[in-house]
C-alpha positions as a Markdown table, in Angstrom:
| # | Residue | x | y | z |
|---|---|---|---|---|
| 1 | Met | 12.8 | -22.2 | 211.3 |
| 2 | Lys | 13.5 | -23.6 | 207.9 |
| 3 | Trp | 17.3 | -23.6 | 208.6 |
| 4 | Ala | 16.8 | -25.5 | 211.9 |
| 5 | Ser | 14.6 | -28.1 | 210.1 |
| 6 | Leu | 17.2 | -28.5 | 207.4 |
| 7 | Arg | 20.0 | -29.0 | 209.9 |
| 8 | Gly | 17.9 | -31.6 | 211.7 |
| 9 | Arg | 17.3 | -33.5 | 208.5 |
| 10 | Trp | 21.0 | -33.4 | 207.7 |
| 11 | Arg | 21.9 | -34.8 | 211.1 |
| 12 | Ile | 19.4 | -37.7 | 210.5 |
| 13 | Leu | 20.9 | -38.4 | 207.0 |
| 14 | Ser | 24.5 | -38.2 | 208.4 |
| 15 | Arg | 23.6 | -41.0 | 210.8 |
| 16 | Arg | 22.3 | -43.2 | 208.0 |
| 17 | His | 25.5 | -43.1 | 205.9 |
| 18 | Ala | 25.5 | -46.9 | 205.5 |
| 19 | Glu | 22.0 | -46.7 | 203.9 |
| 20 | Met | 23.0 | -43.8 | 201.7 |
| 21 | Arg | 26.1 | -45.6 | 200.4 |
| 22 | His | 24.1 | -48.7 | 199.7 |
| 23 | Gly | 21.6 | -46.6 | 197.7 |
| 24 | Leu | 24.5 | -45.0 | 195.7 |
| 25 | Arg | 25.9 | -48.5 | 194.9 |
| 26 | Ile | 22.5 | -49.6 | 193.6 |
| 27 | Ala | 22.2 | -46.6 | 191.4 |
| 28 | Ala | 25.8 | -46.9 | 190.1 |
| 29 | Ala | 25.3 | -50.6 | 189.3 |
| 30 | Gly | 22.1 | -50.0 | 187.4 |
| 31 | Leu | 23.5 | -47.1 | 185.3 |
| 32 | Leu | 26.8 | -48.8 | 184.6 |
| 33 | Ser | 25.1 | -52.1 | 183.5 |
| 34 | Phe | 22.7 | -50.1 | 181.3 |
| 35 | Ala | 25.6 | -48.4 | 179.6 |
| 36 | Leu | 27.6 | -51.6 | 179.1 |
| 37 | Ala | 24.6 | -53.6 | 177.8 |
| 38 | Asn | 23.9 | -50.9 | 175.2 |
| 39 | Ala | 27.5 | -50.6 | 174.2 |
| 40 | Leu | 27.6 | -54.3 | 173.6 |
| 41 | Gly | 24.4 | -54.2 | 171.6 |
| 42 | Leu | 22.5 | -56.5 | 173.8 |
| 43 | Pro | 18.8 | -56.5 | 172.7 |
| 44 | Gln | 17.2 | -56.4 | 176.2 |
| 45 | Ser | 19.5 | -54.3 | 178.3 |
| 46 | Tyr | 16.8 | -54.1 | 181.1 |
| 47 | Trp | 17.7 | -57.7 | 182.1 |
| 48 | Ala | 21.2 | -56.5 | 183.0 |
| 49 | Val | 19.8 | -53.4 | 184.8 |
| 50 | Phe | 17.3 | -55.5 | 186.8 |
| 51 | Thr | 20.0 | -58.0 | 187.7 |
| 52 | Ala | 22.5 | -55.3 | 188.8 |
| 53 | Val | 19.9 | -53.5 | 191.0 |
| 54 | Leu | 18.7 | -56.7 | 192.6 |
| 55 | Val | 22.1 | -58.2 | 193.2 |
| 56 | Val | 23.7 | -55.3 | 195.0 |
| 57 | Gln | 23.4 | -56.1 | 198.7 |
| 58 | Gly | 24.4 | -54.5 | 202.0 |
| 59 | Ser | 27.8 | -56.2 | 201.9 |
| 60 | Val | 30.3 | -57.7 | 199.4 |
| 61 | Gly | 29.5 | -61.2 | 200.6 |
| 62 | Gly | 25.8 | -60.7 | 200.2 |
| 63 | Ser | 26.3 | -59.4 | 196.6 |
| 64 | Trp | 28.5 | -62.4 | 195.8 |
| 65 | Lys | 25.8 | -64.9 | 196.8 |
| 66 | Ala | 23.0 | -62.9 | 195.1 |
| 67 | Ser | 25.0 | -62.7 | 191.8 |
| 68 | Ile | 25.8 | -66.5 | 191.8 |
| 69 | Asp | 22.2 | -67.4 | 192.7 |
| 70 | Arg | 20.7 | -65.2 | 190.0 |
| 71 | Leu | 23.1 | -66.4 | 187.3 |
| 72 | Leu | 22.5 | -70.1 | 188.1 |
| 73 | Gly | 18.8 | -69.6 | 188.3 |
| 74 | Thr | 18.7 | -67.7 | 185.0 |
| 75 | Leu | 20.9 | -70.3 | 183.3 |
| 76 | Leu | 18.7 | -73.2 | 184.5 |
| 77 | Gly | 15.4 | -71.4 | 183.7 |
| 78 | Ala | 16.7 | -70.3 | 180.2 |
| 79 | Val | 18.0 | -73.7 | 179.2 |
| 80 | Tyr | 15.0 | -75.6 | 180.5 |
| 81 | Gly | 12.5 | -73.0 | 179.1 |
| 82 | Ala | 14.2 | -73.1 | 175.7 |
| 83 | Ala | 14.1 | -76.9 | 175.6 |
| 84 | Ile | 10.3 | -76.9 | 176.4 |
| 85 | Ala | 9.7 | -74.1 | 173.9 |
| 86 | Thr | 11.4 | -76.2 | 171.2 |
| 87 | Leu | 10.0 | -79.6 | 172.1 |
| 88 | Val | 6.4 | -78.7 | 173.0 |
| 89 | Pro | 4.4 | -76.9 | 170.2 |
| 90 | His | 2.6 | -73.9 | 171.6 |
| 91 | Asp | 0.9 | -72.1 | 168.7 |
| 92 | Asp | -2.5 | -71.9 | 170.4 |
| 93 | Pro | -3.6 | -70.9 | 173.9 |
| 94 | Ile | -4.3 | -74.5 | 175.0 |
| 95 | Met | -0.8 | -75.8 | 174.0 |
| 96 | Leu | 0.8 | -72.7 | 175.3 |
| 97 | Gly | -0.8 | -73.4 | 178.7 |
| 98 | Val | 0.5 | -77.0 | 178.5 |
| 99 | Ala | 4.0 | -75.8 | 177.7 |
| 100 | Leu | 3.8 | -73.3 | 180.5 |
| 101 | Ala | 2.7 | -76.0 | 183.0 |
| 102 | Val | 5.5 | -78.4 | 181.9 |
| 103 | Ser | 8.1 | -75.7 | 182.2 |
| 104 | Leu | 6.8 | -73.9 | 185.3 |
| 105 | Thr | 5.9 | -76.8 | 187.6 |
| 106 | Pro | 9.3 | -78.5 | 188.1 |
| 107 | Leu | 11.1 | -75.2 | 188.3 |
| 108 | Ala | 8.6 | -73.8 | 190.8 |
| 109 | Leu | 9.0 | -76.9 | 193.0 |
| 110 | Leu | 12.8 | -76.6 | 192.8 |
| 111 | Ala | 12.6 | -72.9 | 193.8 |
| 112 | Ala | 10.4 | -73.9 | 196.7 |
| 113 | Phe | 12.9 | -76.4 | 198.0 |
| 114 | Asn | 16.0 | -74.2 | 197.2 |
| 115 | Pro | 15.4 | -70.4 | 197.1 |
| 116 | Ser | 18.7 | -70.0 | 195.3 |
| 117 | Tyr | 16.8 | -71.0 | 192.1 |
| 118 | Arg | 13.8 | -68.7 | 192.6 |
| 119 | Val | 14.6 | -66.8 | 189.4 |
| 120 | Ala | 14.5 | -70.0 | 187.3 |
| 121 | Pro | 10.7 | -70.2 | 186.9 |
| 122 | Ile | 10.5 | -66.5 | 186.1 |
| 123 | Thr | 13.1 | -66.8 | 183.3 |
| 124 | Ala | 11.3 | -69.8 | 181.8 |
| 125 | Val | 8.0 | -68.0 | 181.8 |
| 126 | Ile | 9.5 | -64.9 | 180.1 |
| 127 | Leu | 11.1 | -67.1 | 177.4 |
| 128 | Leu | 7.8 | -68.8 | 176.7 |
| 129 | Leu | 5.5 | -65.8 | 176.8 |
| 130 | Gly | 7.9 | -63.1 | 175.7 |
| 131 | Ser | 7.7 | -61.7 | 172.2 |
| 132 | Ser | 11.5 | -61.8 | 171.7 |
| 133 | Ser | 11.6 | -65.6 | 171.7 |
| 134 | Ala | 9.5 | -65.8 | 168.6 |
| 135 | Thr | 11.9 | -63.6 | 166.6 |
| 136 | Glu | 15.3 | -64.7 | 168.1 |
| 137 | Gly | 14.5 | -68.4 | 168.6 |
| 138 | Pro | 14.3 | -70.1 | 172.0 |
| 139 | Phe | 18.0 | -71.0 | 172.3 |
| 140 | Val | 19.3 | -67.7 | 171.0 |
| 141 | Ala | 17.0 | -65.9 | 173.4 |
| 142 | Ala | 18.2 | -68.2 | 176.3 |
| 143 | Leu | 21.8 | -67.4 | 175.5 |
| 144 | Leu | 21.2 | -63.7 | 175.2 |
| 145 | Arg | 19.2 | -63.5 | 178.5 |
| 146 | Thr | 22.0 | -65.5 | 180.3 |
| 147 | Val | 24.6 | -63.0 | 178.9 |
| 148 | Glu | 22.5 | -60.0 | 180.0 |
| 149 | Val | 22.1 | -61.4 | 183.5 |
| 150 | Ala | 25.8 | -62.4 | 183.7 |
| 151 | Leu | 26.7 | -58.8 | 182.7 |
| 152 | Gly | 24.4 | -57.3 | 185.4 |
| 153 | Gly | 25.7 | -59.7 | 188.0 |
| 154 | Phe | 29.3 | -58.9 | 187.1 |
| 155 | Val | 28.7 | -55.2 | 187.2 |
| 156 | Ala | 26.9 | -55.5 | 190.6 |
| 157 | Leu | 29.8 | -57.4 | 192.1 |
| 158 | Ala | 32.4 | -55.0 | 190.7 |
| 159 | Val | 30.4 | -52.1 | 192.1 |
| 160 | Ser | 30.1 | -53.8 | 195.5 |
| 161 | Leu | 33.9 | -54.3 | 195.6 |
| 162 | Phe | 35.1 | -50.9 | 194.4 |
| 163 | Val | 32.3 | -48.3 | 194.9 |
| 164 | Leu | 32.0 | -47.4 | 198.6 |
| 165 | Pro | 32.4 | -51.1 | 199.5 |
| 166 | Ala | 30.8 | -52.5 | 202.7 |
| 167 | Arg | 32.6 | -55.5 | 204.0 |
| 168 | Ala | 30.5 | -57.9 | 206.0 |
| 169 | His | 33.3 | -58.1 | 208.7 |
| 170 | Ala | 33.1 | -54.3 | 209.1 |
| 171 | Leu | 29.3 | -54.6 | 209.6 |
| 172 | Met | 29.7 | -57.5 | 212.1 |
| 173 | Gly | 31.0 | -55.4 | 214.9 |
| 174 | Asn | 27.9 | -53.1 | 214.9 |
| 175 | Ala | 25.6 | -56.2 | 214.6 |
| 176 | Ala | 27.3 | -57.9 | 217.6 |
| 177 | Asn | 27.1 | -54.6 | 219.6 |
| 178 | Arg | 23.3 | -54.4 | 218.9 |
| 179 | Val | 22.9 | -58.0 | 220.3 |
| 180 | Leu | 24.9 | -57.2 | 223.4 |
| 181 | Gln | 23.1 | -54.0 | 224.1 |
| 182 | Arg | 19.8 | -55.9 | 224.0 |
| 183 | Leu | 21.2 | -58.7 | 226.1 |
| 184 | Ala | 22.3 | -56.1 | 228.7 |
| 185 | Glu | 18.7 | -54.8 | 228.9 |
| 186 | Leu | 17.2 | -58.3 | 229.2 |
| 187 | Leu | 19.6 | -59.4 | 231.9 |
| 188 | Ser | 18.9 | -56.3 | 234.0 |
| 189 | Asp | 15.1 | -57.0 | 233.8 |
| 190 | Leu | 15.6 | -60.7 | 234.6 |
| 191 | Ile | 17.7 | -60.0 | 237.7 |
| 192 | Glu | 15.0 | -57.5 | 238.8 |
| 193 | Gly | 12.4 | -60.2 | 238.3 |
| 194 | Leu | 14.2 | -62.3 | 241.0 |
| 195 | Leu | 13.4 | -59.7 | 243.6 |
| 196 | Thr | 10.0 | -58.3 | 242.5 |
| 197 | Glu | 7.2 | -59.2 | 240.3 |
| 198 | Ser | 8.5 | -58.8 | 236.7 |
| 199 | Asp | 6.7 | -57.1 | 233.8 |
| 200 | Lys | 6.2 | -60.1 | 231.5 |
| 201 | Ala | 5.4 | -57.9 | 228.5 |
| 202 | Thr | 8.6 | -56.0 | 228.8 |
| 203 | Ile | 10.7 | -59.1 | 229.2 |
| 204 | Leu | 9.0 | -60.7 | 226.2 |
| 205 | Ala | 9.7 | -57.5 | 224.1 |
| 206 | His | 13.4 | -57.6 | 225.1 |
| 207 | Gln | 13.6 | -61.3 | 224.2 |
| 208 | Asp | 12.1 | -60.6 | 220.8 |
| 209 | Ala | 14.6 | -57.8 | 220.3 |
| 210 | Val | 17.5 | -60.1 | 221.2 |
| 211 | Arg | 16.1 | -62.7 | 218.8 |
| 212 | Val | 15.9 | -60.2 | 215.9 |
| 213 | Ala | 19.3 | -58.8 | 216.5 |
| 214 | Leu | 20.9 | -62.3 | 216.7 |
| 215 | Thr | 19.2 | -63.3 | 213.5 |
| 216 | Ala | 20.6 | -60.2 | 211.8 |
| 217 | Leu | 24.1 | -61.0 | 213.2 |
| 218 | Glu | 23.9 | -64.6 | 211.9 |
| 219 | Asn | 23.0 | -63.3 | 208.4 |
| 220 | Ile | 26.0 | -60.9 | 208.4 |
| 221 | Ser | 28.2 | -63.7 | 209.8 |
| 222 | Asp | 27.2 | -65.9 | 206.8 |
| 223 | Glu | 28.1 | -63.1 | 204.4 |
| 224 | Ala | 31.5 | -62.5 | 206.2 |
| 225 | Ala | 32.3 | -66.2 | 206.0 |
| 226 | Arg | 31.4 | -66.2 | 202.3 |
| 227 | Glu | 33.9 | -63.3 | 201.8 |
| 228 | Arg | 36.6 | -65.3 | 203.5 |
| 229 | Arg | 35.9 | -68.5 | 201.5 |
| 230 | Asn | 36.1 | -66.5 | 198.2 |
| 231 | Tyr | 39.2 | -64.5 | 199.2 |
| 232 | Leu | 37.2 | -61.2 | 199.2 |
| 233 | Ala | 38.4 | -60.6 | 202.8 |
| 234 | Asp | 41.2 | -61.8 | 205.1 |
| 235 | Asp | 39.6 | -61.1 | 208.4 |
| 236 | Ala | 39.1 | -63.3 | 211.4 |
| 237 | Asp | 36.6 | -66.2 | 211.3 |
| 238 | Pro | 33.2 | -64.7 | 212.2 |
| 239 | Glu | 31.5 | -68.0 | 213.4 |
| 240 | Pro | 33.0 | -68.0 | 217.0 |
| 241 | Val | 31.5 | -64.6 | 217.7 |
| 242 | Thr | 28.1 | -65.7 | 216.6 |
| 243 | Arg | 28.3 | -69.1 | 218.4 |
| 244 | Thr | 29.4 | -67.5 | 221.7 |
| 245 | Leu | 26.6 | -64.9 | 221.6 |
| 246 | Arg | 24.1 | -67.7 | 221.1 |
| 247 | Arg | 25.4 | -69.4 | 224.2 |
| 248 | Val | 25.2 | -66.1 | 226.2 |
| 249 | Arg | 21.6 | -65.8 | 225.1 |
| 250 | His | 20.9 | -69.4 | 226.2 |
| 251 | Asp | 22.3 | -68.5 | 229.6 |
| 252 | Leu | 19.9 | -65.7 | 229.9 |
| 253 | Val | 17.1 | -68.1 | 228.9 |
| 254 | Leu | 18.0 | -70.3 | 231.9 |
| 255 | Ile | 18.1 | -67.3 | 234.2 |
| 256 | Gly | 14.7 | -66.2 | 232.8 |
| 257 | Arg | 13.2 | -69.6 | 233.8 |
| 258 | Val | 14.3 | -69.0 | 237.4 |
| 259 | Ala | 13.1 | -65.4 | 237.3 |
| 260 | Ala | 9.6 | -66.3 | 236.1 |
| 261 | Glu | 8.6 | -65.7 | 239.7 |
| 262 | Pro | 10.4 | -63.8 | 242.5 |
| 263 | Leu | 12.6 | -65.7 | 244.9 |
| 264 | Pro | 11.1 | -66.7 | 248.2 |
| 265 | Glu | 10.5 | -63.6 | 250.4 |
| 266 | Glu | 12.7 | -64.8 | 253.2 |
| 267 | Leu | 15.7 | -65.0 | 250.8 |
| 268 | Arg | 15.4 | -61.6 | 249.3 |
| 269 | Pro | 17.0 | -59.4 | 252.1 |
| 270 | Ala | 20.2 | -61.4 | 251.9 |
| 271 | Leu | 20.3 | -61.6 | 248.1 |
| 272 | Asn | 19.1 | -58.1 | 247.3 |
| 273 | Pro | 22.5 | -56.3 | 247.6 |
| 274 | Pro | 24.6 | -58.8 | 245.7 |
| 275 | Leu | 21.9 | -59.1 | 243.0 |
| 276 | Glu | 21.7 | -55.4 | 242.5 |
| 277 | Val | 25.5 | -55.0 | 242.3 |
| 278 | Phe | 25.7 | -57.9 | 239.9 |
| 279 | Ser | 22.9 | -56.5 | 237.7 |
| 280 | Ser | 24.7 | -53.1 | 237.4 |
| 281 | Glu | 28.1 | -54.5 | 236.7 |
| 282 | Ala | 26.9 | -57.2 | 234.2 |
| 283 | Arg | 24.9 | -54.6 | 232.4 |
| 284 | Met | 27.9 | -52.2 | 232.1 |
| 285 | Phe | 30.2 | -55.1 | 231.1 |
| 286 | Leu | 27.9 | -56.4 | 228.3 |
| 287 | Arg | 27.5 | -52.9 | 227.0 |
| 288 | Ala | 31.2 | -52.3 | 227.1 |
| 289 | Ile | 32.0 | -55.5 | 225.2 |
| 290 | Gly | 29.4 | -54.5 | 222.6 |
| 291 | Gln | 31.2 | -51.2 | 222.1 |
| 292 | Ser | 34.6 | -53.0 | 221.8 |
| 293 | Phe | 33.1 | -55.0 | 218.9 |
| 294 | Ala | 31.6 | -51.9 | 217.3 |
| 295 | Gln | 34.9 | -49.9 | 217.5 |
| 296 | Arg | 37.2 | -52.9 | 217.1 |
| 297 | Ile | 39.1 | -52.0 | 220.3 |
| 298 | Ala | 40.3 | -54.1 | 223.2 |
| 299 | Pro | 37.5 | -55.4 | 225.4 |
| 300 | Pro | 37.0 | -53.9 | 228.9 |
| 301 | Ser | 38.5 | -55.4 | 232.1 |
| 302 | Pro | 36.3 | -58.1 | 233.5 |
| 303 | Asp | 37.5 | -57.5 | 237.1 |
| 304 | Ala | 34.5 | -55.5 | 238.4 |
| 305 | Phe | 32.0 | -57.9 | 236.7 |
| 306 | Ala | 33.9 | -61.0 | 238.0 |
| 307 | Ala | 34.0 | -59.6 | 241.6 |
| 308 | Ala | 30.2 | -58.9 | 241.5 |
| 309 | Leu | 29.5 | -62.3 | 240.1 |
| 310 | His | 31.6 | -64.2 | 242.6 |
| 311 | Gly | 30.1 | -62.2 | 245.5 |
| 312 | Leu | 26.7 | -63.3 | 244.3 |
| 313 | Leu | 27.8 | -66.9 | 243.8 |
| 314 | Asn | 29.2 | -67.0 | 247.3 |
| 315 | Arg | 26.0 | -65.7 | 248.8 |
| 316 | Leu | 24.0 | -68.3 | 246.8 |
| 317 | Glu | 26.4 | -71.0 | 247.9 |
| 318 | Ala | 25.3 | -70.5 | 251.5 |
| 319 | Ile | 21.7 | -71.2 | 250.6 |
| 320 | Arg | 20.9 | -74.9 | 250.7 |
| 321 | Gly | 17.9 | -77.0 | 249.6 |
| 322 | Asp | 16.3 | -74.6 | 247.1 |
| 323 | Glu | 16.2 | -76.0 | 243.5 |
| 324 | Arg | 15.8 | -72.6 | 242.0 |
| 325 | Ile | 18.9 | -71.3 | 243.7 |
| 326 | Val | 20.9 | -74.3 | 242.3 |
| 327 | Ala | 19.6 | -73.6 | 238.8 |
| 328 | Leu | 20.5 | -69.9 | 239.2 |
| 329 | Arg | 24.0 | -70.8 | 240.3 |
| 330 | Phe | 24.5 | -73.1 | 237.3 |
| 331 | Ala | 23.2 | -70.5 | 234.9 |
| 332 | Leu | 25.5 | -67.8 | 236.3 |
| 333 | Glu | 28.5 | -70.1 | 236.2 |
| 334 | Gln | 27.8 | -70.9 | 232.6 |
| 335 | Leu | 27.4 | -67.2 | 231.9 |
| 336 | Glu | 30.8 | -66.5 | 233.4 |
| 337 | Gln | 32.4 | -69.1 | 231.1 |
| 338 | Asn | 30.7 | -67.8 | 228.0 |
| 339 | Leu | 31.5 | -64.2 | 228.7 |
| 340 | Thr | 35.1 | -65.1 | 229.3 |
| 341 | Asp | 35.0 | -66.8 | 225.9 |
| 342 | Leu | 33.3 | -63.7 | 224.4 |
| 343 | Glu | 36.1 | -61.5 | 225.8 |
| 344 | Arg | 38.6 | -63.6 | 223.9 |
| 345 | Arg | 36.5 | -63.3 | 220.7 |
| 346 | Ala | 36.5 | -59.5 | 221.2 |
| 347 | Glu | 40.3 | -59.5 | 221.5 |
| 348 | Glu | 40.6 | -61.5 | 218.3 |
| 349 | Phe | 38.2 | -59.1 | 216.6 |
| 350 | Ala | 40.2 | -56.1 | 217.7 |
| 351 | Arg | 43.5 | -57.6 | 216.6 |
| 352 | Val | 42.3 | -58.2 | 213.0 |
| 353 | Pro | 40.8 | -54.8 | 212.0 |
| 354 | Ala | 38.5 | -55.0 | 208.9 |
| 355 | Lys | 38.9 | -52.6 | 206.1 |
| 356 | Pro | 36.8 | -49.5 | 206.6 |
| 357 | Ile | 33.4 | -49.5 | 204.9 |
| 358 | Gly | 34.5 | -46.7 | 202.6 |
| 359 | Ser | 37.7 | -48.3 | 201.5 |
C-alpha cells in the first residue's frame, strides 16, 4: 500500500517538473548569493539573498524584468532615503516621524503609479529605521545596500540563464495550448446553445477560464518579447500569436451573443445537422492547433474544419430576413479568417523551435 502511494506521489511530481525546476533555481540563487556576499565581506548579506530569491521568476524574461525593477527601486530608495536622513534631523521620535513621512510619501506615491519602483519606499524606510545607518552613515549604507541588491539580482539572472533555464518562448506553446483547449470547450457549448437552452453558469465558467488562460499567455508573451529585445533569445515574435488568439476569443464573444437564446424552433431542423458537424470539427481543430503550439509541430490540416464551416455557411445563406442569422454568419466568417491566421502563426512557431527548458 505504501509503495503504491509513493508511486502515485512520484507520478504527480514528475508532471510538475517545471515547478520543481523553478524551486531549485530559487534555492540555488539564494545559496549562491549568500556565499558571494559573505566572500566579498558585505555587512548585510541577507539583502543579496532576499533579492535573489525574489528576482528568480518562471522564465528568463521575467527574471530580467524583476532584477532591473528591484535594482532601480533600491537605488532610488537608497539615494533618496540617505538624502533625507542627512538633511532632516531625526534624533527624537517626533522628528523621526517627520523624516519618515518626508521620505515615504513621495516614494509610496511613485510606487502606486509605477509598480516597478515598489521596493523604493521599503529601502528608504530601512535606511531611516535600521540600526546599520547609524554606524555606517546614510550614504555608505545606501551604497552598500545597492551593492548587495545588485549582487543578488546578478546572481538571480545568472541562475535563470544557466541553471535549468526556462525560456519564455518555450513556455508560450503550453500557454497558447491552454487557451485553445478552453476556447474549444467554450465554442462547443455556444453552438449547443443555438439549438437548446444553454447552461448559463457553465458558459460563464468557460468564459472565465478563457480569460484567465489568455491573461497568463499575455504575461508570458511580454516576457518572451523582453527576452528578444535583450538578446536573451532569438525566437519568433510572440505578439502575433497573442493578438490572433485575442481575435478568436472576440469571435466567440460574437457567437455567444447570438447563442444567448436558442434559434427559432422552425429553423432548428434544417440547421441541426450542419451545426453539430461544425461543432465537432471546430472543437477538434482548435484542440489540434493547441497541441501543435505545445509540441512545436506543424498545425493540422484545416480541410475538415473548412468543409464543415462552409457547409454551415451555405445553409445559413439560404435563410433570409433573420438578424441573428446574419450576425452568426458574420461571426463565423471572422472566425474562419482568424483561424487561418492562427494556422500561419502555428507554422511560424513550429519553424523556429525554442531551446528546451532544461538547456
